[in-house]
C-alpha positions in Angstrom: 0.0 0.0 0.0 2.8 2.4 0.8 4.4 1.9 -2.6 1.0 2.5 -4.3 0.3 5.6 -2.2 3.8 7.0 -3.0 3.5 6.2 -6.7 6.4 3.7 -6.6 4.1 0.9 -7.7 1.0 1.0 -10.0 -2.1 -0.6 -8.6 -3.4 -3.7 -10.4 -7.1 -3.8 -11.5 -7.8 -6.8 -9.2 -6.3 -5.0 -6.2 -8.3 -1.9 -7.1 -11.5 -3.8 -7.1 -10.7 -5.4 -3.7 -9.8 -2.1 -2.1 -12.9 -0.4 -3.3 -14.9 -3.3 -1.8 -13.1 -2.8 1.5 -13.8 0.9 1.4 -17.5 0.4 0.6 -17.4 2.1 -2.8 -20.1 0.6 -5.0 -20.7 3.4 -7.5 -20.0 2.0 -10.9 -19.0 5.4 -12.4 -16.4 5.9 -9.6 -15.0 2.4 -10.2 -14.8 2.9 -14.0 -13.0 6.2 -13.6 -10.4 4.7 -11.2 -10.0 1.6 -13.3 -9.2 3.8 -16.3 -6.7 5.7 -14.2 -5.1 2.5 -13.1 -4.8 1.2 -16.7 -3.1 4.5 -17.8 -0.8 4.6 -14.8 2.1 3.1 -16.7 1.8 5.3 -19.7 4.3 8.2 -20.3 3.1 11.6 -21.4 4.8 13.6 -24.1 5.9 16.1 -21.5 8.2 13.6 -19.8 10.6 14.3 -22.7 11.1 17.6 -21.0 11.6 16.1 -17.5 14.9 18.1 -17.0 13.1 21.4 -17.7 9.5 20.9 -16.5 9.1 20.9 -12.7 7.2 18.1 -11.0 4.3 20.4 -10.1 4.1 21.6 -13.7 4.2 18.1 -15.0 1.3 17.2 -12.7 -0.8 20.0 -14.1 0.0 19.1 -17.7 -1.2 15.5 -16.9 -4.4 16.8 -15.3 -4.9 19.2 -18.3 -4.6 16.3 -20.7 -7.4 14.4 -19.0 -9.6 17.4 -18.3 -13.1 17.8 -19.7 -13.4 21.5 -19.0 -11.2 24.3 -17.8 -12.4 27.7 -16.6 -9.5 30.1 -16.4 -9.5 33.6 -14.9 -6.3 35.4 -15.9 -5.9 39.0 -14.7 -2.2 39.6 -15.7 -1.3 37.5 -18.8 -2.9 35.7 -21.7 -3.5 32.1 -20.6 -1.0 29.5 -21.8 -3.5 27.6 -24.0 -4.1 30.8 -26.0 -0.5 32.1 -26.4 1.6 32.5 -29.5 5.1 31.2 -29.6 6.6 34.7 -29.4 4.4 35.8 -26.5 5.2 32.6 -24.6 9.0 33.0 -25.1 9.0 36.7 -24.0 6.8 36.1 -21.0 8.8 33.1 -19.8 12.0 35.0 -20.2 10.6 37.9 -18.3 9.3 36.1 -15.3 12.1 33.6 -14.8 15.2 34.4 -12.7 17.3 31.4 -13.4 16.5 29.8 -16.8 19.0 29.8 -19.7 17.8 30.9 -23.2 17.7 27.3 -24.2 15.5 26.4 -21.3 13.2 29.3 -22.0 12.8 28.0 -25.6 12.1 24.5 -24.4 9.4 25.8 -21.9 7.8 27.8 -24.7 7.7 24.5 -26.8 6.0 22.8 -23.9 3.4 25.6 -23.6 2.5 25.4 -27.3 2.4 21.6 -27.2 -0.2 21.8 -24.3 -2.5 23.6 -26.8 -3.2 20.3 -28.5 -5.9 19.6 -25.9 -8.1 22.1 -27.7 -8.0 20.1 -30.9 -7.7 16.5 -29.7 -9.8 14.0 -31.6 -13.2 13.0 -30.2 -13.5 15.2 -27.2 -11.5 18.4 -27.3 -11.2 20.4 -24.1 -14.0 22.8 -23.4 -12.1 26.0 -22.5 -13.5 29.2 -21.1 -11.0 32.0 -20.5 -11.7 35.4 -18.9 -8.8 37.8 -19.4 -8.4 41.2 -17.8 -8.2 43.9 -20.5 -5.0 45.2 -18.8 -3.2 42.1 -20.0 -3.7 43.1 -23.6 -1.8 46.4 -23.1 1.5 44.6 -22.4 4.4 45.9 -24.5 7.4 43.9 -25.7 10.9 45.3 -26.4 12.3 42.5 -28.5 9.4 42.2 -30.9 7.0 45.1 -30.8 4.5 43.2 -33.0 4.2 40.4 -30.5 0.9 41.7 -29.0 -0.6 42.3 -32.4 0.0 38.7 -33.3 -1.3 37.6 -29.9 -4.5 39.5 -30.3 -5.1 37.9 -33.7 -4.4 34.5 -32.1 -7.1 35.2 -29.5 -9.6 36.0 -32.2 -8.8 32.9 -34.2 -8.9 30.6 -31.2 -12.2 32.2 -29.9 -13.7 31.1 -33.2 -13.4 27.4 -32.2 -16.7 25.9 -31.0 -15.1 24.6 -27.7 -13.3 27.9 -26.8 -14.9 30.9 -25.2 -13.1 34.2 -24.5 -14.3 37.1 -22.4 -12.6 40.3 -21.4 -12.8 42.0 -18.0 -12.9 45.7 -18.8 -10.6 48.3 -17.2 -13.7 50.0 -15.7 -15.3 46.9 -14.2 -17.0 46.8 -10.8 -15.5 44.8 -7.9 -15.6 41.0 -8.2 -13.9 37.9 -6.6 -11.2 37.8 -9.2 -9.4 40.8 -7.6 -7.9 38.2 -5.2 -5.9 36.6 -8.0 -6.0 34.3 -11.0 -6.9 30.6 -11.0 -7.8 27.7 -13.4 -10.7 25.4 -12.4 -10.3 22.0 -14.0 -13.1 19.4 -14.2 -13.0 15.8 -15.3 -15.5 13.2 -16.6 -16.9 10.3 -14.6 -17.2 11.8 -11.1 -13.6 12.7 -10.6 -13.1 15.6 -8.2 -12.3 19.1 -9.6 -8.9 20.7 -9.2 -7.9 24.3 -9.0 -4.5 25.6 -10.0 -3.0 28.6 -8.2 0.3 30.1 -9.4 2.7 32.6 -8.0 6.4 33.3 -7.8 6.8 30.4 -5.4 5.4 27.9 -7.8 2.1 26.1 -8.2 -0.5 25.1 -5.5 -3.6 22.9 -5.9 -7.0 23.0 -4.4 -9.1 19.8 -4.8 -12.5 18.3 -4.3 -15.0 20.1 -2.1 -12.5 22.9 -1.4 -12.8 23.8 -5.1 -16.4 24.7 -4.8 -15.8 28.4 -3.9 -13.8 28.8 -7.1 -16.8 27.6 -9.1 -19.0 30.3 -7.5 -16.2 32.9 -7.9 -15.9 32.1 -11.7 -19.6 32.6 -12.1 -19.4 36.0 -10.5 -16.3 36.9 -12.6 -18.1 35.8 -15.8 -21.1 37.9 -15.0 -19.0 41.0 -14.4 -16.9 40.7 -17.6 -18.0 41.9 -21.0 -20.3 39.6 -23.0 -18.6 37.3 -25.4 -19.7 39.4 -28.4 -18.5 42.7 -26.8 -15.2 41.0 -25.7 -14.3 39.9 -29.2 -15.3 43.3 -30.6 -12.9 45.0 -28.2 -10.1 42.6 -29.0 -10.7 43.1 -32.7 -10.6 46.9 -32.2 -7.3 46.7 -30.3 -5.8 44.3 -33.0 -6.8 46.8 -35.7 -5.2 49.6 -33.7 -1.9 47.6 -33.5 -1.8 47.4 -37.3 -1.9 51.2 -37.8 
């Protein structure tokens, strides 16, 4: 048991069934979800190729993201990673890191772009709802001044996908729960608990299960405070046009 709990040994389907019986779990959906996880436990994700670059906590989130059904992201300072261009990703990673080499920055940008495949995966692409503060769209870049123009175009293009929704929080918005900081709320199929990602200079932290409920309510309030989807896209298009002049 200790090896299983510490991820040193994968659980076998027969052992899983026996343990769930001991724990009194009879819900077939729960069993199916855990059985699928057990079968996938030995598989390696593409991100493990970058194991020397990607931190364990970041690898954990990429794994969760790859299995997610929906993600609701509130991003007050930057464009979310799943919507970034390569140039935007490189410049932001280079700007926030204090110890990465240029080669590592380039590798992390590759990882960020590779993550975007969840939006176009066959069968069941990720349902993604991103709310971005308008202030994030006013960022300037010294190396490539046209970076934000291309990023705005990327937002418009991605927002045209049927599984992606983008809203803007206007500069003159009223107060809302999002002023306390950004977060990503990840949900999964088959009765698996939700997970919230919180990021700061110190790294990533996770909130799970019932503790994620307040973030669901907070996202609903943030969504109601933001511009409508139509007005958001119109504002982004206006800013993109201004960048081309």
